[in-house]
Every structure is written in structure tokens, then in C-alpha cells.
N, C-alpha and C positions, 0 to 999 in steps of 0.2 A: 504493500499499499504506500509506504513512504516513498519507494523508488518511483512509483507511478506518479504520485503527487509532484515529486521533485522534477521529474522530466517534463511533465505537462506544464509546470510553472516556468521552466526554461523556454519551452516552446512558445508559451504565451508572451514572454518578455521578447523573444526573438521576433514573433509576428508583430507585436506592438511597435518594435523598432522599425520594421518595414513600413508600417502604416504611418508612423511618425515621419519618416524620411519624405514620403511622397505628399502627405497631407500638408506638412509645413512648408515644402518647397512650392506646392501649387498655390497654397494660400498666400505666400509672400508675393506671387505674381498677380494676384487679383487687384482690381482698382481700389477695393476697400477691404483689406485683409482683416479677419476677425481672429482674435486670440483664442476664443472658445473652441475653434476648429480643431486645435491640437490637444485639448484637455483630456479627451478620452484616451488617446494612445499613450500619452504621458503617464496617466494613472494606471493603465494596463501594464506598462513597463515597470512602474514602481511596485505594483501588487505582485506581478510575477517574480521580480527580484527578491521580494521579501518572503514570498512562499517558498522559493527555492532555498533560501538561507535557512529559514526556519525548519524546513524539512530535513536539511542536512544536519542541523543541530540536533533535532529530534531523533534522527537515526543514530547519532553518536550517543547521545544521553540514554537512549534505550538499549544500547549495545546490540543493534541490529546488524549482526555480522553477515547477513546475506548481502549487504552492500560492500563491494570490494574496497571502497575508500575507507569505510569504517573498520573493516577487518585489518587493513594495512596501516591505520593511523591511530587506533585506540584499543583499549583492552578493558576488562572488568575492573582491573586494579588501577588504572589511570585516575589520579585525583580529579575531582570535579572541575577546578579551574582550568586544568590542562585538557579535559574533555571538551569544554567550551572553546578553548583555543585551538583544538583539533580541527575545527572546521576551516582554519586557514593554515594548517600545519604542513600541507602538501599541495602539489600543483592544482589539482582539480578543485579543492576547497578554496584555495586562495583566489582562484579566478571567479568563484561564486561570490566571495567577499568583494572583489573588485567590481563585479557587476551590480551588486547592491549599492556600493558607494557611488557608482556611475548613475544609477537610476535616481539616487537622491540629488546628485548634481543637476541632472536633467530636469527633475521636478522643480528645483529652485530657480534654474534658468527660466522655465516655463512661466513660473509665477511673476517673473520680471517683465515678461512680454505683455504688451497692451495692444488694443486695436490699432491698426495702421502701422504696427512696428515690423517693417519688412526685414530690417537687419536682425531683429530677435528671432524671427520665424526662420530666416535662413540659417542662423546659428543653430536653432533647434533641429533643423534638417541635418546639419553636420554631425550634431551629437547623436542623432538617430543612426547614421552610418557607423559611428564608433560603437554604439551599443549593439547594433547588428553584428559586428565583428566579434565582440566578447561573448554575447549569448549564442551566437553561431559556434564559437569555439567550444562552449560548454556542451552544446547539443551534439558534437561530433567527436573530435579527438581528445577532449578533455571532459568528458561526462563524468560527474561525480556520483551518478546514480546507477552506474553499471552494477549488475548483480552477479554473485558467484554461481557458476554452474559446476565447477570442480574444485576441491579443496585438497591442499597439501599442507599439513601441519597447521600452522595458524594463518596461512595466507590463501588467497584465491589463485589457483593455477589457470583457470579458464573463467572468462567473464562474458556476459551478454550485455548488449546495449538495450535490449527489449526488457522492460521491467516485469513483464507478466509471464515469463518463462518459468519453468520448474527450477527453483533456486536451492542452494544448499548453503550452510554456514559452518565455519569452523567453531569449535567449542569455545575459543577465546580468540581475541585479536592479537596482533603483534605488538600493539602499543605505538605511541608516537616516537619519533627520533629522539634519542636521549637528550640531545642539545635543546630540543623544543620542550622538555618537561623537567628542566633542571632549575628554572628561575622564573618568578612571576613576571618579570619583564618581557618574557617571550609571549605572554598573553596580550601585551600592550604595544610592544615595539612594532610588529608588522602592520597592525591596523593604522597606526599613526603614519607609517610610510605610504600605505595605500591611499589614505585620504589626500596626502600630498601629491602623490603621483596622479591620482585621478582628478583632483582639483584643477590641474592645468588644462583639462579638457575644455573647460568654459572659455578661457582666454584664447585658446587655439581655435575653437569653433567661431568665435566672434571675429577673430582676425581673418580667418578664411571666408567668412561671410562678407566682411567688408571688402576684401579683394574681389570676390565674385561679383558684388554689386557695384564695384568701382567707386565706393565711398572714400572720400578724402576726409582728413581731420582726425580728431581724437575721440570721436564718439564711441568707438569699440573699446578704446582704452578706458574711458570713464566707466563704461558699464561692467568692465572686468577687473577694475582696481581691487575690490575686496576679494574677488576670487584669487587673483594672483598672490595677495599678501597672505590670505588664509592658507593656500596651498604651500607657499613658501615656509610659513611658520610650522605647519604640520610635518612637512618633509625634514625641516631642521630639527624639530623635537623628536621625530622618529630616529634620525641619526644619532642624536644625543643619547636616547634611550639605548640604541644598539651599542654605542660605545660604553655606557655604563654596564650593560649586560656583559660585554666582552671582558671588561675589567673585573667584574664581581664573579664571574662564572668560569672562564676558560682557563685560568690558572697559568697563563704565559706572561702576565705581568704588564699588560698594555690594554689600550682601549681603541687603537686604530692601527690596523696592519697594512693599509693600502691593498687590502683584498679586492679582487676585481669586482665583487658585488658591493662592497663598501663604496668603491669608486663609481659604480653604477648609480648609486643614490646621490653621491656627491655632484656628479656631472649636471643632472637637471637642476639641482640646487644652485650651482654657480651660474648657470645660463639664466635661471629665474632671477638670481640676485642682480645680474647685469640688466635684465629686462626691467625690473622694478625701478632701478636707478635711471635708466635712459627714458623710461615712460614719463618720469617727472619732467624731463626736459621737453618732451613733445607736448605735454599738457600746458606747460607754461609758455613755451616759445614756438611750438609747432615744428620743431626740428627732430632729426633722427627718425623720421617716419619709416623709411625703408629698414633701417637697422632694427627697429622694434619688431617689425614683422618677421625678420630673420631670426631674432632671439626667441620669439614665442613659438616659431616653428621648431627651432633647435630644442627648446625646452621640452615640448611635447614629444618630439621624436626621441629625445634621450630618456623619457619615461618608458617608452616602448622598448628601447634598447636595454634599459636596466631590467625590465621584465624578461627579455630574451635571455639575458646573461643568467639571471637567477634561476629560470625555470626550464631552460632548454637542455641542461646538462653539457653545454658547450665548454664549460670550465670546471675545474676542480676547486671547490670552495666549501668553507664551513657553512655557507648560506645556501649551497645548492643541494637540495634534497631529493632530486628526481631527475630521470631522464625519460623523455617521451617523444611523441611525434609533434609536440607543440612547437619545438624550436623552428623548424622550416616554416610553419605557418606564421609565427610571430615575426620572423625575418622577412617573410613575403609582405606582411602588413606594413612593417617598418619601411620597406623599399617603397610601397605604394604611397605612404604618407610623405616621405622625403621627396621623392621624385614628382608626385602630384603637387605638393605645396610649392616647391620651388619653380615648377613649370608655371603654375598660376602667378606666382610672384613675378616671374619674368614677363608674363603676358600683361601684367598690370603695372609694370615699373615705370612706364611713361607718365602715370598719374602722380607719381611721387617726385617728380623732377622739380617742382616748384617750391619745395620745402625751403625755409630760410636757411641761410648759411651762418656758420659760426662767426660772431663778431670778433672775438678774440680768444686765443688759447688761454690767456690769463683771465678766466672767468669761471663762474660755477658751471656752466655748460661744458667748458673745456675740462674741468676737473671731473665731471661725470663721464666725459668721453674717455679720459685717461683711466678712470676706474673701470670702465667697460672693457677697454683694451687689456688691462691687467687681468681681469677676471676671465676674459676670453683666452688669453695666452695660457693661463693656469688650467682652464678646462681643456684646451687642446693638448697640453702636456700630459694630463692625467688620462685623456682619451687615447693618446699614442701609446702610453705604457700599458693601458688595459687591453687594447685590441692587437698590439704587436704580437704577442704570443699566439693569439688565435689565428691571425693572418699566416704566420709561419707554419702553424700546424695544418691549416687548410691547403697550404702549398706542398704539403708532403714533408716538411722539415720536422726535426725533432722538437718536442715540446720544450719550451723554455719559460722562464718566469722572470718578470721584471720586479725586482725587489725593492725594499724600503730605501736603500741608498740613492737609487735613481730619483724617487720621488722627493726625497729630502733635499738633494742638490738642486732640483728644479723648483721646488716650492719655497725654499728658504729666501732667496733673492726677491722672488715675487711677493712673499709676505712683507718683506721690508718695504717695497714700493706701494703695496696696498695700504698698509698702515699710514705711510706718509701722505698718500693721497687722501685717505679718509680724514686725517687731522687737518690738512690744509683746506680740503674741499668744503668741509662743513661750515667754514666761516668766510669762504670767498664769495664776493657779490656776483650777481648775474651781469651778463652783457660784457662788462670790462671791469677788471679789479686793479685798483692803483696799488702799487707796491707798498706804500706807506701804510695803507689801511690793512692790508693783509698782514704785513709784519707786526703791526701794533696789536693784532689779534692773536698771533701765534708766538710772539717773542716770549711772554711769560710761560705759557705751557711747554714750550721747547726747553726753557731753563729748568722747569720742574722735571721734565723727563731726563735732562742730563744729570740733575741732582740724584734722581733715582738710580741711574746708571752708576754714578759715583759711589753711592751707598752700597750698591750691590758688589762692586769691585772691592771695596773696603771689607765687606762681609765675607769675601773669599770666593766669589763667583769668578771662575777663570775662563769660561767659555765666551769667546767674543760674540758669536751669534746670539747666545742667550742675553748677554748685556745689551746688544743693539735692540732685540725684541722688547726687553724691559723698558728701554728708553722710549722707543716708538709707541709702544702700548701705553705708557704713562703719558705721553705727549697727546695722544688722541683723546684720552679721558679727561685730561686738564684743559684741552682746547674746548671740549664740548661743555664742561662744567662752567668755564669762564663765560662763554657765550650765554649759557643759561642764567647765570647770575646777572650778567649785564642787562638782559631783558627783564628780569624780575625787578631790578633797581629802577627801571624806567617807569614802572607802574606805580600808581599811588594806592595807598590803603594797606591793610594788614599784610604782613609778609606771607602768611599761609594762603591767603586769597590770591595774592599776586602769583605765587608758585602755580596754583591751580589754573589761573587764567592763561598763564604762558603755555602750560602743557596742553590745554584744551583749545587754545586759539588757532594753532596749527598742528593738529594731531598727527598728520602725515609726516611733517618735518621731524617733530620731536619723537614720534615712534621710531623714525629712522635713526635719530641720534641715540635713543636708549639702545637700539639694536647694535650700533657702533660701539658703545661702551661695552656691551656684552661680547662683541667680537674682540675688542682689545684685551678684556680680562680672559677670554678664552685662549688668545694667543700667549698671554703671560703665563697662564696656567700650563699650556702645552710646553712652552720654553722651560719653565722651571721643573716640571715633572719629568720631562724627557732629558733635558740637558744636565740636570743636576742630580739625576737619580743614581743610587748605588745599587748593585747586584751582587749577591754572594750565594754560593752553594755550599752547605755545610752538612756534615754528618754528625749525629749526636745520639748517644745511647740513652736508655730509659734511666731517668734519675739524674742524668748530667746536664750540665749547663754549657752553653757556647755564647760568646760575645761577638755580636755582628752589628756593625754600624751604630755603635754607641747604645745598643740594646743587648740585654741578657735574655736568652731564650732557654727555658728549662723543658725538657721532653718528660712529661709526667707519666703518660701511658698511651698505649694503643687503645683504640676504641672500635667497637663494631656493633651495628644494630641493624635489624630488619625493619624496613617500612613497607607498606602495601605494595608500592611499585618499584622498589629498588632495595639494594643491599648497600649500606654505607659503612665504609672503612675509613678511619681517620686517626689523627694523632692529637691528643690534648696537650697544649702547650701553655706555659705560663710566660707571659711577656713582661720583662722587668726593666728597670733602669740599668745603666752600664755596670753598676757594682752589685747588681742582683739583690738589692736590699728592699726595693719598693715595687710591688706588683702593679702594672698598668692595665693589663687585660688578660683575659684567658681566651686563647684562640684554638680553633679546631679546623684545620684544613682536612679535606676529605677526598675520597674516591667514591663516586656514585656508579654503581653497576645496575643496569636495567635488564629487562628481558632480552633485549636486542642490543648489540654493540653500537658504538664503542662506549667504554667506561669514560666518565667525565671527571676530571680533577677540578674540584672547586676550592679556590683559595679562602683563607681567612684574612680579613682586612681590619685593621685598627686605624680608624680615621682620626686624625687630630688637626688642630688649626695650623700647625706648622708643617706637618708632613703625615703621610700614611705609611704604615708598616704592612707590607703585603707578604704573606707566607703561603706558599704552595708545596705540595708533596711531590718530590721527584721519584720516591720509591714507595712501595707498600709498607706501611708501618709495622714493625716487629720489635725485636730487642733493641734495634736502632733504626733510624730513619734518616733519609737525606732530604734536606729542606732547600727550597729556593726561597732566599729571603731578599726582598727589595724594599728600598725606602724611596718614596716619591714625594718631594716637597710640593706644597701648595696645590694638592689635588683639588681641594674644595673650590679654589678660585676657577679651575677649568669648568666644573659643573655649574658653578654659580654663573659664570660668563655665558655658558650656553643657554641657561634658563632666561637670563636677562636679554639675551639676543632674541629669543623666541618671544619673550614678553614685549619687546618693542614692536614686533609685528602685531601682536594681540592689541596693544594700546593703539596703534595706528587705526586699526579696524573698529575697535569698540568705541574710541573717543570720537572718530568721525561720524559713526552712526548716531551716537548720542547728540552730537552737535547738530546733525542734520534734522533730528527729531524735535529739537528745541523750538525752532520757529513754528513748527506745526502745533506744538502744545500751546505756545503763546497765542497762536491764532484762535485756538478752540476756547482759551480763556476769554 
């Protein structure tokens, strides 16, 4: 029954997508287009996507192992939270969640469409094409409701697309991949990324619609401003949660490994960051029209590329949990999107030739352009490092990997330039900036950054790149704070009221500045935690102590316990100060073994204001144990910076919406 309902729901959504494509397109061509003409297919699409997702969750929660997906990704012993997360733990389920998020996006886009809105109706037609692809994928090569027709052990050896055939079920399922049921963050991290990925469908659809219609100006930008920032914030938050998960779970002592799938999330985020910045210039000055269209096409295309890397089995990654026939289909869709969009752009390029030119490089517009170029260079460097091994292998060459040294060498000088551009650009006037005005605004913050750098050198920081990043990060923060205080002082009245008025008067600008502060703190945290970290591996016997990096670690005993879904083996450790006199924390790094491999080594982390102490098992605990002990300075600055960065995007959207609602409320009064 569940398989039948789920498949019918997918077919309903696919059929609704077809109706939406043609009805929205034809309505946009009418002399007096009506928004109500597309309400029914939009609601059918939403209902179908909800029913499909609910059916999949019910199948997992009820242990319906006649469903191949459930048998392969859940078991009777899987904890409830990870059962719920099982709906997006593998290929087919993740596409169902993708379809649900996409249907919600289409619904809200449809709500914004009014009678006579040809641009909005054309954009809805584009979203219908995208929806048809994803639900068509679910109905064919990525069907989550295939049923078992032959069982071997805990898995389905043979399956059928038809839900009403005679089905069989294993006595229990295989359970989720161990990496997906080892920490609560894995129940949150993927959905955040999906919202970010799918959210960029709306700006893409409006951009394509504007080109199809030959519309000039910034109307499509205005209508997608919130979508762009919301998707950017969710994607950034998803990457932050993924970094935290890696740090807390994987036991290798890091949070970002330049893994190809990590890069696949970073790439659209970088392109979207450039787009959000250059969109400001187009809205204010009518410039960079062509560049914005290229950026929004690139952003959407990179979301498809990221999905291809994650779910095609093309690369070997901690994030790649499956191999299937979906890879070629995703690659084909990516090619259609890229070639089709660029062909349309070329056909409409003559409409963009009248855009205003840059008055002066020394201006806010010039700094935005520099910012865009820096982000684009970084994105291209990351893209090259990501696809180079894939291209070589496709050419029949041996598999190679592009490691961290390449990315560090490339990204470090780019980070220097980006921070400098952020600090100077935030206080540079539009059109033309006089040198004395800019210098008066950055001289004090630059001195503050140099003071921070000098203090770090006196404190013993010997890494030149770390010192430079500390200087530039402090410079960015000081520049923004100085400008903020300058504007607060210009306003009369109570200081608290003046602060609120400054933040809400131009929420887009100040949301961006809050995000810049977050980026600066993030860079400072990365520089300190990676450049100043200490790493040691030690062997210690039960009852003995070892001093590592000014900490005393006593191995008290080996531990072992059985939990419903795993066997846990660990080492109970006492973390003390250097002379072993005062206990600071009790730590227990562990190995977790599930019904299916691999075992997962989960570290123990003692978080402090100055530094984190990170301890992971290198061997199975017994009479003695080998420990990987790492000390990471200022890790909290990294996590705080990431949250502030995302918070800046949230503020830009929420405060602008509140500001827009105030005149309406006043009018009602």
C-alpha cells in the first residue's frame, strides 16, 4: 500500500509539473494573463511531493522492508531520529526531499504572481520544467518505492518498479550508513544544504524568464532578492553544520578537507556570494546586467553539478553513499541547463549593451567588481582542483587526487585580497571615491589591525600567513564597527534607539556588513586553529599519565557497552593541567561499530575559550592505547564567525521584510 501511494504521488507531481509548464507558458502569452490559471497545478505539485515524502517516512517508521529503500537504509534497531533522517540518507530518498523543497519553492513563487504578471508566469513555467526533471527522475531511475521480489540476507537482491507485484521482505534491514547515524547533525546538515541548493531555482527561473521575454532592467533581481539571500544563508549554514559534524565525528582532527563534495557545496555558495554583491550594483546603478545573468546561471548549474558529484558515484568521498544510473541523467540535465542557458544569453546579449559603464575603478562599484573577480578566481581554482581528477580518469588515466596543499596555496593569497577588498569596499563611496575620504575611513582600522598583528607576534605567533590573516580580519571588523559608530553618532536621541535605527534603515547594507564581520571572524578562527594547532600521537598504559601540549592525560580504563544500534568501545581519560594536579575534564573517545561497516572513530573534545583539546583513538583500547591528541586555538571564533555570517543574511531578509510591512501597518492605522 505504501509503495502504491508513494509512486502515485510521484506520478501526480510529475503530471502537475507538465500541466504547470504549459499552462503558465500559455497564460503568459494571453492579452490579460490570470494568476489563478496556475493555482491548481501548483497545488497538485505540492500535494504530490508531500504525499511522496510522507509515504517514504511511514515506510521507514513502520519498518516496511518490502520497500528496497527501507531495507537498505534502516533497521528495527535504528534510533528514531536516524529513522526520520533515513528519508534523505541515500540517493532515492534525498531526491524525494529535494522534490519536496522544490515544490515548496514553486508554491511561494506562485503566491507572488499576480494577474498580468507575465514575467512571474514565465518563471513558473521554468520551475515546472525543473520540477518535471526531478519527479521524472524519481519515477524512473531513482524510484524510492521499488519493492523487493528476492531477498538475500538483509537486503533486496531483486526489485520491481511495479508496487503491486508479489513482494517479499527481509527479517530486518541493513541499517543506515554508519556515518549517517553517528551524530545528530546528520539529521540536520543535509536538509539545510538542500534548501540552499533548491532555493537558487527561483532566481534562475526569473533570470531565464527575463531573457526569454527580452526584459531589461532589474525587475527580476528585485523579485528574487530574498530568494538569493535565503538560499545563500541556508547553504552557508549547511556547510557550517557539515564542518562541525566532521570535527565532532570523524576523528581526523579537522573540519574541512577540501573533499570534492565539500567543494561541490562551496562552489555554488561562492558564485551566489558574487551574485548577491553584483546584484546590488545593478539595482543601484543599472550596471553589471550581463554579469549577473552569468552568475545566476553559474550558481544554479553548480547546484546540479554538486548533486552529480554527491549522488553519481563518480568520486570516492565520505559524502558519496551510492552508485547508480542517476549519474548520466544528472550530467545530461546539467549539460542541457548550461548549453541552453548560455545559448539564450547569447541570443539576448544585444539587449544588455546599453548598461551604464563604470565611472571609476576607485568607487564602491569598482570594489564590488574586484570582489566579484576575486570570488570568481577562487571558484575557478576550486572547480579545477575538483574536476581535474575526474577528467583524467575519464580519459583513461590513473586516478589521482588533488590534495590540501594545492587548495591552501591557491586560497591563501586570494583570502588576503578578499579581506582587503571587504574592508576597503564597505566604506568606499559610489561613482568616485576621493583618496582622502577613503583613507580617513580606513586609517584607524588599519592601525588597529597592525596592533593586533604586533600583539600576536609578541605572543609567539611565528606563522607569517596567520599574522597577515589576523591583521586583515581585524582590519575588516574595525572598519565596519567604525562606520557603524559614525552613523550612530549622526542620529539624535537615545543611543539604543539610534543603534536600532541604523540597523533597520538600510537592512540590506547592514546585513551584508554583519556577514562580513562573520567572514572575518571565520578567517581568524581558521588561521588560528589550523596555523597554530599542535598534533601529537602518544601511547599510554592503563593507570599511567602522559603530558602532551601542556596537558596531562591519564588513561583510567577501557570501556565497552552495547547500544541498540551499535557496539561502543572507548577509553576513559582524565584531562588535567600540565602537572597533573587539577582535573579539567573527563574524556571518552570511542569506536562505534554498527551492523554494517565501517567502524566510526568518534573523538572527545574539550572546548575552552582559549583552545580545544581534541583526543581520538588510533588503536582499540586495551591494556594500553594509542591516542591522537590535538590542540586547536580559538575554535569557538570559527564557529561563532560562521553563525554571524549566516545571521547577517537572516537580518538582511527579516529586517527588510519588517521595514516593508511598516508603511502598510501605518496605513491601516
